N, C-alpha and C positions, 0 to 999 in steps of 0.2 A: 491233670495236674494233681500232684500230691498235696495233702494238707500238711504243711511243714511246721505248723504251730507247736506240735509236740515232739519235733525232731530232737534227738540227742546226739552228741559227739562222744566217741570213746576217747580215752586218755591218749591213745595212739593217734587218733585223728586230730586232736587238738595240738599235740606235739608236732606232728608232720605239717599241719597247716601253718603253724608258726614258722617252721623252718622254710616252708615253701611260699610264704607270704600270701596265703589264701585264707582270709578271715572267715569266720563263721557266717557272717552276713552273706558273703558271696557263695558259700557252699549251699546255704538255704535257697538263695536265688536260683542256683543251678538245679537243685532238687525240684523247686517249684515250677520252673519253666522248661525243664529238659524235654526235648522232643526225640531224643535217641537214648533208649534204654536197652541194655544187653544183660542177659543172664550170665552170671559168673559162678564159678564153683562155690560150693558151700551154701547155696541158697541165696547168695548175694546178687545184687544188680549194680551195674555201673550206669551212670547218667551223665549226659552232657548236652549242651545246647549247640545245635548246628549253626553254621553261618547263615543259613536261610532264616532260621528262627530269630537269630540276632538282628537281622535286617527288619523283621516284622516287629520286633520289640523296640526298635529305634523310636524315640519320642515318648515311649512309655516308661523307660528306665533311664537313669542317668548314663550318658555316653561313657563316662569313666568306668562304671560298673560293667557295661557291655564289653568294653575293651579288656577288662580284667577277667571276665568269665570265659572269653573265647579261648578254646583249646584246653580247658580244665575239665577233668572228669572227677566225679564223686562216686566212690564205692560205698554202698549202703545195704543195710538189711531191710528189705521191704516190709517184713512182718512187724518190726518194732520202730521203723523209720529211724534207725541209728546209723549215723555216718561212721564208717570204719576208717576211711582215709580219703584224701583229695590229692590229685596229682595232675601233671601235664603229660599225657601219653605221647611218647615220641618213639621213633624207630619201630622195631618189631613189636614192642609193647603196645605202641599206639595202634598198629594195624590190628592187633588182637582185640583191643577195646573198641575200635571203630566199626568192626564188621558186625553184621546182623547175626 
């Protein structure tokens, strides 16, 4: 688990998150509990919480939060724990972000 207490969001991440209805609180939950992390170009990583992990978190986090973080990925810089963007991977993009 990452220590997300010092995590920051870029201006782009804040703007996109607002457009996509993914609040900062949920982005930090994803970073904290993600069990699938993939290296991305530019030294970044993508993080998401798999369905298996969501089942294990049932009862530990509010159901509403679990439903909202399902299928959401967070792209971040692991060196500075800075969120670059958050999105719902779909189609070919989703396949790229979900593979190991």
